[in-house]
GUTOR-392286 format. One record per residue: residue number from 1; x, y negated, z of N, C-alpha, C in turn; residue in one letter. Coordinates in nm, 3 decimals. Layout:
BEGIN
atom i = NUM	n_x = X	n_y = Y	n_z = Z	ca_x = X	ca_y = Y	ca_z = Z	c_x = X	c_y = Y	c_z = Z	aa = A
...
//
This chain:
BEGIN
atom i = 1	n_x = -0.610	n_y = -6.985	n_z = -0.575	ca_x = -0.667	ca_y = -6.879	ca_z = -0.499	c_x = -0.589	c_y = -6.751	c_z = -0.528	aa = M
atom i = 2	n_x = -0.543	n_y = -6.681	n_z = -0.422	ca_x = -0.464	ca_y = -6.561	ca_z = -0.445	c_x = -0.552	c_y = -6.446	c_z = -0.494	aa = P
atom i = 3	n_x = -0.489	n_y = -6.362	n_z = -0.571	ca_x = -0.559	ca_y = -6.245	ca_z = -0.624	c_x = -0.535	c_y = -6.130	c_z = -0.528	aa = I
atom i = 4	n_x = -0.642	n_y = -6.064	n_z = -0.486	ca_x = -0.628	ca_y = -5.948	ca_z = -0.396	c_x = -0.656	c_y = -5.821	c_z = -0.475	aa = T
atom i = 5	n_x = -0.578	n_y = -5.723	n_z = -0.444	ca_x = -0.593	ca_y = -5.595	ca_z = -0.512	c_x = -0.649	c_y = -5.497	c_z = -0.409	aa = V
atom i = 6	n_x = -0.760	n_y = -5.437	n_z = -0.443	ca_x = -0.822	ca_y = -5.341	ca_z = -0.354	c_x = -0.771	c_y = -5.201	c_z = -0.389	aa = K
atom i = 7	n_x = -0.717	n_y = -5.134	n_z = -0.290	ca_x = -0.666	ca_y = -5.000	ca_z = -0.314	c_x = -0.754	c_y = -4.901	c_z = -0.238	aa = T
atom i = 8	n_x = -0.764	n_y = -4.783	n_z = -0.291	ca_x = -0.841	ca_y = -4.679	ca_z = -0.223	c_x = -0.764	c_y = -4.549	c_z = -0.232	aa = S
atom i = 9	n_x = -0.801	n_y = -4.454	n_z = -0.145	ca_x = -0.731	ca_y = -4.327	ca_z = -0.144	c_x = -0.642	c_y = -4.313	c_z = -0.023	aa = G
atom i = 10	n_x = -0.568	n_y = -4.204	n_z = -0.020	ca_x = -0.481	ca_y = -4.175	ca_z = 0.093	c_x = -0.336	c_y = -4.203	c_z = 0.057	aa = L
atom i = 11	n_x = -0.263	n_y = -4.246	n_z = 0.156	ca_x = -0.121	ca_y = -4.266	ca_z = 0.134	c_x = -0.049	c_y = -4.132	c_z = 0.156	aa = T
atom i = 12	n_x = 0.073	n_y = -4.126	n_z = 0.114	ca_x = 0.152	ca_y = -4.005	ca_z = 0.129	c_x = 0.167	c_y = -3.968	c_z = 0.277	aa = F
atom i = 13	n_x = 0.187	n_y = -4.064	n_z = 0.362	ca_x = 0.203	ca_y = -4.039	ca_z = 0.505	c_x = 0.074	c_y = -3.980	c_z = 0.563	aa = I
atom i = 14	n_x = -0.041	n_y = -4.032	n_z = 0.522	ca_x = -0.168	ca_y = -3.979	ca_z = 0.572	c_x = -0.188	c_y = -3.834	c_z = 0.529	aa = E
atom i = 15	n_x = -0.149	n_y = -3.801	n_z = 0.409	ca_x = -0.161	ca_y = -3.663	ca_z = 0.361	c_x = -0.068	c_y = -3.570	c_z = 0.440	aa = I
atom i = 16	n_x = 0.053	n_y = -3.615	n_z = 0.465	ca_x = 0.148	ca_y = -3.534	ca_z = 0.542	c_x = 0.096	c_y = -3.512	c_z = 0.684	aa = I
atom i = 17	n_x = 0.040	n_y = -3.613	n_z = 0.746	ca_x = -0.016	ca_y = -3.600	ca_z = 0.881	c_x = -0.132	c_y = -3.501	c_z = 0.880	aa = I
atom i = 18	n_x = -0.220	n_y = -3.511	n_z = 0.782	ca_x = -0.333	ca_y = -3.419	ca_z = 0.772	c_x = -0.285	c_y = -3.275	c_z = 0.754	aa = A
atom i = 19	n_x = -0.185	n_y = -3.254	n_z = 0.670	ca_x = -0.130	ca_y = -3.120	ca_z = 0.650	c_x = -0.065	c_y = -3.067	c_z = 0.777	aa = L
atom i = 20	n_x = 0.002	n_y = -3.152	n_z = 0.850	ca_x = 0.065	ca_y = -3.110	ca_z = 0.975	c_x = -0.041	c_y = -3.067	c_z = 1.077	aa = A
atom i = 21	n_x = -0.148	n_y = -3.143	n_z = 1.086	ca_x = -0.257	ca_y = -3.108	ca_z = 1.177	c_x = -0.319	c_y = -2.975	c_z = 1.137	aa = I
atom i = 22	n_x = -0.341	n_y = -2.955	n_z = 1.008	ca_x = -0.397	ca_y = -2.828	ca_z = 0.960	c_x = -0.304	c_y = -2.712	c_z = 0.990	aa = M
atom i = 23	n_x = -0.175	n_y = -2.732	n_z = 0.975	ca_x = -0.078	ca_y = -2.626	ca_z = 1.003	c_x = -0.079	c_y = -2.588	c_z = 1.150	aa = A
atom i = 24	n_x = -0.087	n_y = -2.687	n_z = 1.237	ca_x = -0.091	ca_y = -2.661	ca_z = 1.381	c_x = -0.218	c_y = -2.585	c_z = 1.417	aa = I
atom i = 25	n_x = -0.332	n_y = -2.628	n_z = 1.365	ca_x = -0.458	ca_y = -2.560	ca_z = 1.394	c_x = -0.458	c_y = -2.417	c_z = 1.342	aa = L
atom i = 26	n_x = -0.402	n_y = -2.396	n_z = 1.224	ca_x = -0.394	ca_y = -2.262	ca_z = 1.167	c_x = -0.304	c_y = -2.173	c_z = 1.253	aa = T
atom i = 27	n_x = -0.193	n_y = -2.227	n_z = 1.297	ca_x = -0.101	ca_y = -2.151	ca_z = 1.381	c_x = -0.167	c_y = -2.108	c_z = 1.511	aa = T
atom i = 28	n_x = -0.252	n_y = -2.192	n_z = 1.566	ca_x = -0.322	ca_y = -2.159	ca_z = 1.690	c_x = -0.440	c_y = -2.067	c_z = 1.666	aa = L
atom i = 29	n_x = -0.512	n_y = -2.086	n_z = 1.559	ca_x = -0.637	ca_y = -2.013	ca_z = 1.535	c_x = -0.617	c_y = -1.873	c_z = 1.478	aa = A
atom i = 30	n_x = -0.519	n_y = -1.851	n_z = 1.394	ca_x = -0.505	ca_y = -1.722	ca_z = 1.327	c_x = -0.486	c_y = -1.605	c_z = 1.424	aa = Y
atom i = 31	n_x = -0.401	n_y = -1.614	n_z = 1.526	ca_x = -0.389	ca_y = -1.501	ca_z = 1.618	c_x = -0.522	c_y = -1.468	c_z = 1.688	aa = P
atom i = 32	n_x = -0.598	n_y = -1.569	n_z = 1.723	ca_x = -0.728	ca_y = -1.545	ca_z = 1.786	c_x = -0.824	c_y = -1.479	c_z = 1.689	aa = L
atom i = 33	n_x = -0.822	n_y = -1.523	n_z = 1.564	ca_x = -0.906	ca_y = -1.463	ca_z = 1.461	c_x = -0.867	c_y = -1.318	c_z = 1.439	aa = Y
atom i = 34	n_x = -0.739	n_y = -1.290	n_z = 1.430	ca_x = -0.689	ca_y = -1.155	ca_z = 1.409	c_x = -0.728	c_y = -1.064	c_z = 1.526	aa = D
atom i = 35	n_x = -0.720	n_y = -1.115	n_z = 1.646	ca_x = -0.760	ca_y = -1.039	ca_z = 1.765	c_x = -0.910	c_y = -1.007	c_z = 1.760	aa = Q
atom i = 36	n_x = -0.991	n_y = -1.101	n_z = 1.719	ca_x = -1.135	ca_y = -1.077	ca_z = 1.709	c_x = -1.167	c_y = -0.973	c_z = 1.603	aa = Q
atom i = 37	n_x = -1.094	n_y = -0.974	n_z = 1.493	ca_x = -1.115	ca_y = -0.874	ca_z = 1.388	c_x = -1.083	c_y = -0.734	c_z = 1.443	aa = I
atom i = 38	n_x = -0.970	n_y = -0.720	n_z = 1.511	ca_x = -0.935	ca_y = -0.590	ca_z = 1.569	c_x = -1.040	c_y = -0.545	c_z = 1.671	aa = R
atom i = 39	n_x = -1.087	n_y = -0.639	n_z = 1.750	ca_x = -1.190	ca_y = -0.609	ca_z = 1.850	c_x = -1.318	c_y = -0.561	c_z = 1.781	aa = H
atom i = 40	n_x = -1.358	n_y = -0.625	n_z = 1.675	ca_x = -1.481	ca_y = -0.586	ca_z = 1.606	c_x = -1.468	c_y = -0.450	c_z = 1.538	aa = S
atom i = 41	n_x = -1.347	n_y = -0.413	n_z = 1.497	ca_x = -1.326	ca_y = -0.282	ca_z = 1.434	c_x = -1.340	c_y = -0.167	c_z = 1.533	aa = R
atom i = 42	n_x = -1.333	n_y = -0.196	n_z = 1.662	ca_x = -1.352	ca_y = -0.092	ca_z = 1.762	c_x = -1.490	c_y = -0.029	c_z = 1.753	aa = R
atom i = 43	n_x = -1.586	n_y = -0.103	n_z = 1.702	ca_x = -1.721	ca_y = -0.049	ca_z = 1.684	c_x = -1.720	c_y = 0.073	c_z = 1.594	aa = A
atom i = 44	n_x = -1.623	n_y = 0.083	n_z = 1.504	ca_x = -1.608	ca_y = 0.199	ca_z = 1.418	c_x = -1.578	c_y = 0.323	c_z = 1.501	aa = D
atom i = 45	n_x = -1.495	n_y = 0.310	n_z = 1.603	ca_x = -1.464	ca_y = 0.422	ca_z = 1.692	c_x = -1.585	c_y = 0.456	c_z = 1.779	aa = A
atom i = 46	n_x = -1.651	n_y = 0.354	n_z = 1.834	ca_x = -1.768	ca_y = 0.378	ca_z = 1.918	c_x = -1.873	c_y = 0.459	c_z = 1.842	aa = Y
atom i = 47	n_x = -1.904	n_y = 0.413	n_z = 1.722	ca_x = -2.008	ca_y = 0.478	ca_z = 1.642	c_x = -1.969	c_y = 0.622	c_z = 1.609	aa = A
atom i = 48	n_x = -1.846	n_y = 0.644	n_z = 1.569	ca_x = -1.801	ca_y = 0.778	ca_z = 1.533	c_x = -1.809	c_y = 0.873	c_z = 1.653	aa = A
atom i = 49	n_x = -1.761	n_y = 0.828	n_z = 1.768	ca_x = -1.763	ca_y = 0.914	ca_z = 1.886	c_x = -1.905	c_y = 0.944	c_z = 1.932	aa = L
atom i = 50	n_x = -1.994	n_y = 0.847	n_z = 1.922	ca_x = -2.132	ca_y = 0.873	ca_z = 1.961	c_x = -2.201	c_y = 0.967	c_z = 1.862	aa = H
atom i = 51	n_x = -2.168	n_y = 0.957	n_z = 1.734	ca_x = -2.224	ca_y = 1.051	ca_z = 1.636	c_x = -2.173	c_y = 1.192	c_z = 1.664	aa = Q
atom i = 52	n_x = -2.046	n_y = 1.204	n_z = 1.698	ca_x = -1.990	ca_y = 1.336	ca_z = 1.732	c_x = -2.059	c_y = 1.391	c_z = 1.856	aa = I
atom i = 53	n_x = -2.079	n_y = 1.308	n_z = 1.957	ca_x = -2.143	ca_y = 1.353	ca_z = 2.081	c_x = -2.285	c_y = 1.404	c_z = 2.053	aa = A
atom i = 54	n_x = -2.358	n_y = 1.332	n_z = 1.974	ca_x = -2.494	ca_y = 1.374	ca_z = 1.939	c_x = -2.492	c_y = 1.506	c_z = 1.863	aa = L
atom i = 55	n_x = -2.404	n_y = 1.518	n_z = 1.766	ca_x = -2.392	ca_y = 1.640	ca_z = 1.687	c_x = -2.346	c_y = 1.757	c_z = 1.775	aa = A
atom i = 56	n_x = -2.258	n_y = 1.730	n_z = 1.870	ca_x = -2.212	ca_y = 1.836	ca_z = 1.960	c_x = -2.328	c_y = 1.888	c_z = 2.045	aa = Q
atom i = 57	n_x = -2.411	n_y = 1.799	n_z = 2.093	ca_x = -2.526	ca_y = 1.842	ca_z = 2.175	c_x = -2.624	c_y = 1.924	c_z = 2.092	aa = E
atom i = 58	n_x = -2.645	n_y = 1.885	n_z = 1.967	ca_x = -2.732	ca_y = 1.964	ca_z = 1.879	c_x = -2.670	c_y = 2.102	c_z = 1.854	aa = Q
atom i = 59	n_x = -2.540	n_y = 2.106	n_z = 1.832	ca_x = -2.471	ca_y = 2.233	ca_z = 1.811	c_x = -2.479	c_y = 2.320	c_z = 1.936	aa = H
atom i = 60	n_x = -2.464	n_y = 2.258	n_z = 2.052	ca_x = -2.471	ca_y = 2.332	ca_z = 2.178	c_x = -2.611	c_y = 2.391	c_z = 2.198	aa = Y
atom i = 61	n_x = -2.713	n_y = 2.316	n_z = 2.162	ca_x = -2.851	ca_y = 2.364	ca_z = 2.177	c_x = -2.876	c_y = 2.487	c_z = 2.089	aa = A
atom i = 62	n_x = -2.812	n_y = 2.492	n_z = 1.971	ca_x = -2.830	ca_y = 2.606	ca_z = 1.879	c_x = -2.738	c_y = 2.723	c_z = 1.913	aa = R
atom i = 63	n_x = -2.613	n_y = 2.694	n_z = 1.950	ca_x = -2.511	ca_y = 2.799	ca_z = 1.964	c_x = -2.470	c_y = 2.828	c_z = 2.108	aa = Q
atom i = 64	n_x = -2.516	n_y = 2.748	n_z = 2.202	ca_x = -2.477	ca_y = 2.760	ca_z = 2.343	c_x = -2.325	c_y = 2.745	c_z = 2.361	aa = N
atom i = 65	n_x = -2.265	n_y = 2.664	n_z = 2.274	ca_x = -2.121	ca_y = 2.637	ca_z = 2.282	c_x = -2.092	c_y = 2.510	c_z = 2.201	aa = A
atom i = 66	n_x = -1.987	n_y = 2.440	n_z = 2.243	ca_x = -1.939	ca_y = 2.325	ca_z = 2.167	c_x = -1.838	c_y = 2.375	c_z = 2.064	aa = Y
atom i = 67	n_x = -1.804	n_y = 2.292	n_z = 1.969	ca_x = -1.709	ca_y = 2.331	ca_z = 1.865	c_x = -1.603	c_y = 2.224	c_z = 1.846	aa = T
atom i = 68	n_x = -1.487	n_y = 2.265	n_z = 1.796	ca_x = -1.384	ca_y = 2.168	ca_z = 1.759	c_x = -1.383	c_y = 2.144	c_z = 1.609	aa = I
atom i = 69	n_x = -1.468	n_y = 2.216	n_z = 1.538	ca_x = -1.473	ca_y = 2.208	ca_z = 1.392	c_x = -1.569	c_y = 2.097	c_z = 1.350	aa = D
atom i = 70	n_x = -1.514	n_y = 1.988	n_z = 1.300	ca_x = -1.598	ca_y = 1.875	ca_z = 1.257	c_x = -1.691	c_y = 1.913	c_z = 1.143	aa = L
atom i = 71	n_x = -1.650	n_y = 2.006	n_z = 1.059	ca_x = -1.736	ca_y = 2.046	ca_z = 0.947	c_x = -1.854	c_y = 2.131	c_z = 0.993	aa = T
atom i = 72	n_x = -1.846	n_y = 2.191	n_z = 1.111	ca_x = -1.958	ca_y = 2.270	ca_z = 1.164	c_x = -2.068	c_y = 2.181	c_z = 1.221	aa = A
atom i = 73	n_x = -2.038	n_y = 2.057	n_z = 1.242	ca_x = -2.135	ca_y = 1.962	ca_z = 1.295	c_x = -2.206	c_y = 1.891	c_z = 1.181	aa = L
atom i = 74	n_x = -2.330	n_y = 1.854	n_z = 1.201	ca_x = -2.406	ca_y = 1.784	ca_z = 1.097	c_x = -2.367	c_y = 1.637	c_z = 1.098	aa = A
atom i = 75	n_x = -2.253	n_y = 1.609	n_z = 1.037	ca_x = -2.198	ca_y = 1.473	ca_z = 1.035	c_x = -2.185	c_y = 1.424	c_z = 0.892	aa = L
atom i = 76	n_x = -2.177	n_y = 1.292	n_z = 0.873	ca_x = -2.149	ca_y = 1.239	ca_z = 0.739	c_x = -2.013	c_y = 1.289	c_z = 0.689	aa = P
atom i = 77	n_x = -1.992	n_y = 1.294	n_z = 0.559	ca_x = -1.867	ca_y = 1.348	ca_z = 0.502	c_x = -1.740	c_y = 1.283	c_z = 0.555	aa = P
atom i = 78	n_x = -1.740	n_y = 1.152	n_z = 0.576	ca_x = -1.617	ca_y = 1.088	ca_z = 0.624	c_x = -1.581	c_y = 1.137	c_z = 0.763	aa = T
atom i = 79	n_x = -1.681	n_y = 1.156	n_z = 0.849	ca_x = -1.653	ca_y = 1.206	ca_z = 0.984	c_x = -1.609	c_y = 1.352	c_z = 0.979	aa = L
atom i = 80	n_x = -1.668	n_y = 1.430	n_z = 0.891	ca_x = -1.626	ca_y = 1.570	ca_z = 0.876	c_x = -1.480	c_y = 1.579	c_z = 0.832	aa = Q
atom i = 81	n_x = -1.435	n_y = 1.479	n_z = 0.758	ca_x = -1.296	ca_y = 1.475	ca_z = 0.711	c_x = -1.200	c_y = 1.425	c_z = 0.819	aa = A
atom i = 82	n_x = -1.253	n_y = 1.390	n_z = 0.935	ca_x = -1.167	ca_y = 1.345	ca_z = 1.045	c_x = -1.136	c_y = 1.197	c_z = 1.044	aa = G
atom i = 83	n_x = -1.216	n_y = 1.118	n_z = 0.973	ca_x = -1.198	ca_y = 0.973	ca_z = 0.970	c_x = -1.327	c_y = 0.905	c_z = 1.013	aa = Q
atom i = 84	n_x = -1.315	n_y = 0.793	n_z = 1.081	ca_x = -1.434	ca_y = 0.715	ca_z = 1.116	c_x = -1.493	c_y = 0.658	c_z = 0.988	aa = S
atom i = 85	n_x = -1.614	n_y = 0.609	n_z = 0.997	ca_x = -1.687	ca_y = 0.564	ca_z = 0.878	c_x = -1.610	c_y = 0.461	c_z = 0.796	aa = A
atom i = 86	n_x = -1.545	n_y = 0.367	n_z = 0.862	ca_x = -1.469	ca_y = 0.264	ca_z = 0.791	c_x = -1.321	c_y = 0.297	c_z = 0.778	aa = N
atom i = 87	n_x = -1.280	n_y = 0.411	n_z = 0.832	ca_x = -1.143	ca_y = 0.457	ca_z = 0.816	c_x = -1.041	c_y = 0.396	c_z = 0.910	aa = G
atom i = 88	n_x = -1.085	n_y = 0.328	n_z = 1.015	ca_x = -0.991	ca_y = 0.265	ca_z = 1.108	c_x = -0.942	c_y = 0.361	c_z = 1.215	aa = Y
atom i = 89	n_x = -1.007	n_y = 0.479	n_z = 1.229	ca_x = -0.973	ca_y = 0.573	ca_z = 1.334	c_x = -0.968	c_y = 0.716	c_z = 1.280	aa = Y
atom i = 90	n_x = -0.874	n_y = 0.794	n_z = 1.334	ca_x = -0.865	ca_y = 0.937	ca_z = 1.306	c_x = -0.937	c_y = 1.008	c_z = 1.419	aa = R
atom i = 91	n_x = -1.019	n_y = 1.109	n_z = 1.384	ca_x = -1.102	ca_y = 1.178	ca_z = 1.481	c_x = -1.054	c_y = 1.321	c_z = 1.504	aa = L
atom i = 92	n_x = -1.051	n_y = 1.360	n_z = 1.631	ca_x = -1.011	ca_y = 1.495	ca_z = 1.669	c_x = -1.099	c_y = 1.540	c_z = 1.785	aa = V
atom i = 93	n_x = -1.135	n_y = 1.669	n_z = 1.785	ca_x = -1.210	ca_y = 1.726	ca_z = 1.897	c_x = -1.126	c_y = 1.837	c_z = 1.959	aa = I
atom i = 94	n_x = -1.117	n_y = 1.837	n_z = 2.092	ca_x = -1.053	ca_y = 1.946	ca_z = 2.164	c_x = -1.155	c_y = 2.002	c_z = 2.262	aa = T
atom i = 95	n_x = -1.135	n_y = 2.129	n_z = 2.303	ca_x = -1.225	ca_y = 2.186	ca_z = 2.402	c_x = -1.151	c_y = 2.292	c_z = 2.483	aa = N
atom i = 96	n_x = -1.222	n_y = 2.349	n_z = 2.581	ca_x = -1.161	ca_y = 2.453	ca_z = 2.664	c_x = -1.178	c_y = 2.589	c_z = 2.596	aa = D
atom i = 97	n_x = -1.127	n_y = 2.693	n_z = 2.656	ca_x = -1.128	ca_y = 2.826	ca_z = 2.595	c_x = -1.268	c_y = 2.886	c_z = 2.581	aa = D
atom i = 98	n_x = -1.359	n_y = 2.852	n_z = 2.670	ca_x = -1.493	ca_y = 2.911	ca_z = 2.660	c_x = -1.594	c_y = 2.821	c_z = 2.587	aa = D
atom i = 99	n_x = -1.546	n_y = 2.714	n_z = 2.527	ca_x = -1.627	ca_y = 2.623	ca_z = 2.445	c_x = -1.745	c_y = 2.560	c_z = 2.521	aa = N
atom i = 100	n_x = -1.726	n_y = 2.539	n_z = 2.651	ca_x = -1.832	ca_y = 2.477	ca_z = 2.731	c_x = -1.805	c_y = 2.330	c_z = 2.759	aa = Q
atom i = 101	n_x = -1.693	n_y = 2.281	n_z = 2.715	ca_x = -1.661	ca_y = 2.139	ca_z = 2.725	c_x = -1.597	c_y = 2.094	c_z = 2.595	aa = T
atom i = 102	n_x = -1.592	n_y = 1.963	n_z = 2.575	ca_x = -1.518	ca_y = 1.908	ca_z = 2.461	c_x = -1.473	c_y = 1.768	c_z = 2.495	aa = Y
atom i = 103	n_x = -1.377	n_y = 1.723	n_z = 2.421	ca_x = -1.334	ca_y = 1.583	ca_z = 2.427	c_x = -1.311	c_y = 1.535	c_z = 2.285	aa = Q
atom i = 104	n_x = -1.385	n_y = 1.435	n_z = 2.246	ca_x = -1.368	ca_y = 1.374	ca_z = 2.114	c_x = -1.276	c_y = 1.253	c_z = 2.129	aa = A
atom i = 105	n_x = -1.180	n_y = 1.243	n_z = 2.039	ca_x = -1.081	ca_y = 1.136	ca_z = 2.046	c_x = -1.077	c_y = 1.061	c_z = 1.914	aa = T
atom i = 106	n_x = -1.073	n_y = 0.930	n_z = 1.924	ca_x = -1.057	ca_y = 0.843	ca_z = 1.807	c_x = -0.927	c_y = 0.765	c_z = 1.828	aa = A
atom i = 107	n_x = -0.834	n_y = 0.785	n_z = 1.735	ca_x = -0.703	ca_y = 0.720	ca_z = 1.743	c_x = -0.690	c_y = 0.619	c_z = 1.630	aa = T
atom i = 108	n_x = -0.650	n_y = 0.498	n_z = 1.661	ca_x = -0.638	ca_y = 0.392	ca_z = 1.562	c_x = -0.537	c_y = 0.429	c_z = 1.453	aa = A
atom i = 109	n_x = -0.571	n_y = 0.397	n_z = 1.329	ca_x = -0.481	ca_y = 0.420	ca_z = 1.216	c_x = -0.477	c_y = 0.294	c_z = 1.130	aa = T
atom i = 110	n_x = -0.382	n_y = 0.289	n_z = 1.041	ca_x = -0.372	ca_y = 0.176	ca_z = 0.947	c_x = -0.359	c_y = 0.043	c_z = 1.017	aa = G
atom i = 111	n_x = -0.436	n_y = -0.055	n_z = 0.970	ca_x = -0.431	ca_y = -0.190	ca_z = 1.027	c_x = -0.474	c_y = -0.194	c_z = 1.173	aa = L
atom i = 112	n_x = -0.559	n_y = -0.100	n_z = 1.211	ca_x = -0.609	ca_y = -0.101	ca_z = 1.349	c_x = -0.503	c_y = -0.059	c_z = 1.449	aa = Q
atom i = 113	n_x = -0.392	n_y = -0.002	n_z = 1.404	ca_x = -0.283	ca_y = 0.032	ca_z = 1.496	c_x = -0.228	c_y = -0.092	c_z = 1.566	aa = K
atom i = 114	n_x = -0.251	n_y = -0.210	n_z = 1.509	ca_x = -0.207	ca_y = -0.334	ca_z = 1.572	c_x = -0.286	c_y = -0.367	c_z = 1.699	aa = D
atom i = 115	n_x = -0.396	n_y = -0.296	n_z = 1.721	ca_x = -0.476	ca_y = -0.316	ca_z = 1.841	c_x = -0.410	c_y = -0.240	c_z = 1.956	aa = D
atom i = 116	n_x = -0.307	n_y = -0.299	n_z = 2.013	ca_x = -0.231	ca_y = -0.231	ca_z = 2.118	c_x = -0.307	c_y = -0.223	c_z = 2.250	aa = S
atom i = 117	n_x = -0.411	n_y = -0.303	n_z = 2.268	ca_x = -0.489	ca_y = -0.299	ca_z = 2.392	c_x = -0.579	c_y = -0.177	c_z = 2.400	aa = D
atom i = 118	n_x = -0.632	n_y = -0.133	n_z = 2.288	ca_x = -0.727	ca_y = -0.022	ca_z = 2.283	c_x = -0.698	c_y = 0.064	c_z = 2.161	aa = C
atom i = 119	n_x = -0.595	n_y = 0.144	n_z = 2.168	ca_x = -0.554	ca_y = 0.223	ca_z = 2.052	c_x = -0.622	c_y = 0.359	c_z = 2.046	aa = R
atom i = 120	n_x = -0.663	n_y = 0.413	n_z = 2.160	ca_x = -0.718	ca_y = 0.548	ca_z = 2.164	c_x = -0.844	c_y = 0.550	c_z = 2.249	aa = L
atom i = 121	n_x = -0.950	n_y = 0.612	n_z = 2.196	ca_x = -1.078	ca_y = 0.623	ca_z = 2.267	c_x = -1.112	c_y = 0.770	c_z = 2.286	aa = F
atom i = 122	n_x = -1.169	n_y = 0.804	n_z = 2.403	ca_x = -1.212	ca_y = 0.940	ca_z = 2.432	c_x = -1.356	c_y = 0.940	c_z = 2.481	aa = N
atom i = 123	n_x = -1.427	n_y = 1.048	n_z = 2.448	ca_x = -1.563	ca_y = 1.069	ca_z = 2.497	c_x = -1.579	c_y = 1.219	c_z = 2.516	aa = L
atom i = 124	n_x = -1.630	n_y = 1.261	n_z = 2.635	ca_x = -1.645	ca_y = 1.405	ca_z = 2.658	c_x = -1.792	c_y = 1.445	c_z = 2.670	aa = N
atom i = 125	n_x = -1.816	n_y = 1.573	n_z = 2.697	ca_x = -1.952	ca_y = 1.628	ca_z = 2.700	c_x = -2.036	c_y = 1.569	c_z = 2.812	aa = Q
atom i = 126	n_x = -1.975	n_y = 1.513	n_z = 2.913	ca_x = -2.049	ca_y = 1.450	ca_z = 3.022	c_x = -2.078	c_y = 1.303	c_z = 2.994	aa = Q
atom i = 127	n_x = -2.033	n_y = 1.254	n_z = 2.881	ca_x = -2.052	ca_y = 1.113	ca_z = 2.848	c_x = -1.949	c_y = 1.022	c_z = 2.910	aa = G
atom i = 128	n_x = -1.844	n_y = 1.079	n_z = 2.965	ca_x = -1.738	ca_y = 0.999	ca_z = 3.027	c_x = -1.652	c_y = 0.937	c_z = 2.917	aa = V
atom i = 129	n_x = -1.640	n_y = 0.807	n_z = 2.922	ca_x = -1.564	ca_y = 0.732	ca_z = 2.821	c_x = -1.433	c_y = 0.685	c_z = 2.882	aa = K
atom i = 130	n_x = -1.328	n_y = 0.692	n_z = 2.802	ca_x = -1.200	ca_y = 0.637	ca_z = 2.846	c_x = -1.126	c_y = 0.582	c_z = 2.725	aa = S
atom i = 131	n_x = -1.028	n_y = 0.501	n_z = 2.751	ca_x = -0.948	ca_y = 0.442	ca_z = 2.643	c_x = -0.807	c_y = 0.420	c_z = 2.694	aa = A
atom i = 132	n_x = -0.715	n_y = 0.415	n_z = 2.598	ca_x = -0.575	ca_y = 0.394	ca_z = 2.632	c_x = -0.514	c_y = 0.287	c_z = 2.544	aa = Q
atom i = 133	n_x = -0.414	n_y = 0.222	n_z = 2.600	ca_x = -0.339	ca_y = 0.122	ca_z = 2.526	c_x = -0.233	c_y = 0.191	c_z = 2.440	aa = T
atom i = 134	n_x = -0.155	n_y = 0.114	n_z = 2.369	ca_x = -0.049	ca_y = 0.169	ca_z = 2.284	c_x = 0.056	c_y = 0.243	c_z = 2.366	aa = A
atom i = 135	n_x = 0.079	n_y = 0.202	n_z = 2.490	ca_x = 0.177	ca_y = 0.272	ca_z = 2.574	c_x = 0.112	c_y = 0.378	c_z = 2.663	aa = D
atom i = 136	n_x = -0.010	n_y = 0.421	n_z = 2.624	ca_x = -0.084	ca_y = 0.530	ca_z = 2.688	c_x = -0.126	c_y = 0.500	c_z = 2.831	aa = E
atom i = 137	n_x = -0.147	n_y = 0.374	n_z = 2.861	ca_x = -0.201	ca_y = 0.333	ca_z = 2.990	c_x = -0.352	c_y = 0.323	c_z = 2.977	aa = T
atom i = 138	n_x = -0.424	n_y = 0.370	n_z = 3.077	ca_x = -0.570	ca_y = 0.363	ca_z = 3.075	c_x = -0.615	c_y = 0.217	c_z = 3.073	aa = A
atom i = 139	n_x = -0.718	n_y = 0.191	n_z = 2.992	ca_x = -0.774	ca_y = 0.056	ca_z = 2.984	c_x = -0.927	c_y = 0.066	c_z = 2.986	aa = N
atom i = 140	n_x = -0.990	n_y = 0.046	n_z = 3.101	ca_x = -1.135	ca_y = 0.059	ca_z = 3.110	c_x = -1.212	c_y = -0.054	c_z = 3.040	aa = P
atom i = 141	n_x = -1.144	n_y = -0.158	n_z = 2.999	ca_x = -1.212	ca_y = -0.272	ca_z = 2.936	c_x = -1.243	c_y = -0.250	c_z = 2.788	aa = D
atom i = 142	n_x = -1.195	n_y = -0.143	n_z = 2.730	ca_x = -1.213	ca_y = -0.120	ca_z = 2.586	c_x = -1.356	c_y = -0.086	c_z = 2.549	aa = C
atom i = 143	n_x = -1.424	n_y = -0.011	n_z = 2.632	ca_x = -1.561	ca_y = 0.026	ca_z = 2.602	c_x = -1.652	c_y = -0.087	c_z = 2.643	aa = W
//
């Protein structure tokens, strides 16, 4: 009667095939994951601009004028320093000469600069929202 040897485990070829499949899946999945991360970081700009808009309206109610001074608004310290809460956007306010209008802008910085689809966000005193791509083309899909 012949003796049979029972083997268990994976062969070298099976391991190589599994690694190749994992490499292909990773190559396909990582860009999508990275895009989703950049997309989720946009919420940092949305929140900062809405906080500025609210603070601007409170300032207008007290002073009958808008301001470009972030420190004059009742904002959290990071926003007063010109950075969004998580630091992905730089914040700037511009206005007209009589301080009756303003435009708050959030510009991507650091890792978020890779978000070429929605690099710059604007919000004005009328609540009009706009966004621009890296090449300064308007992109209404960002908001």
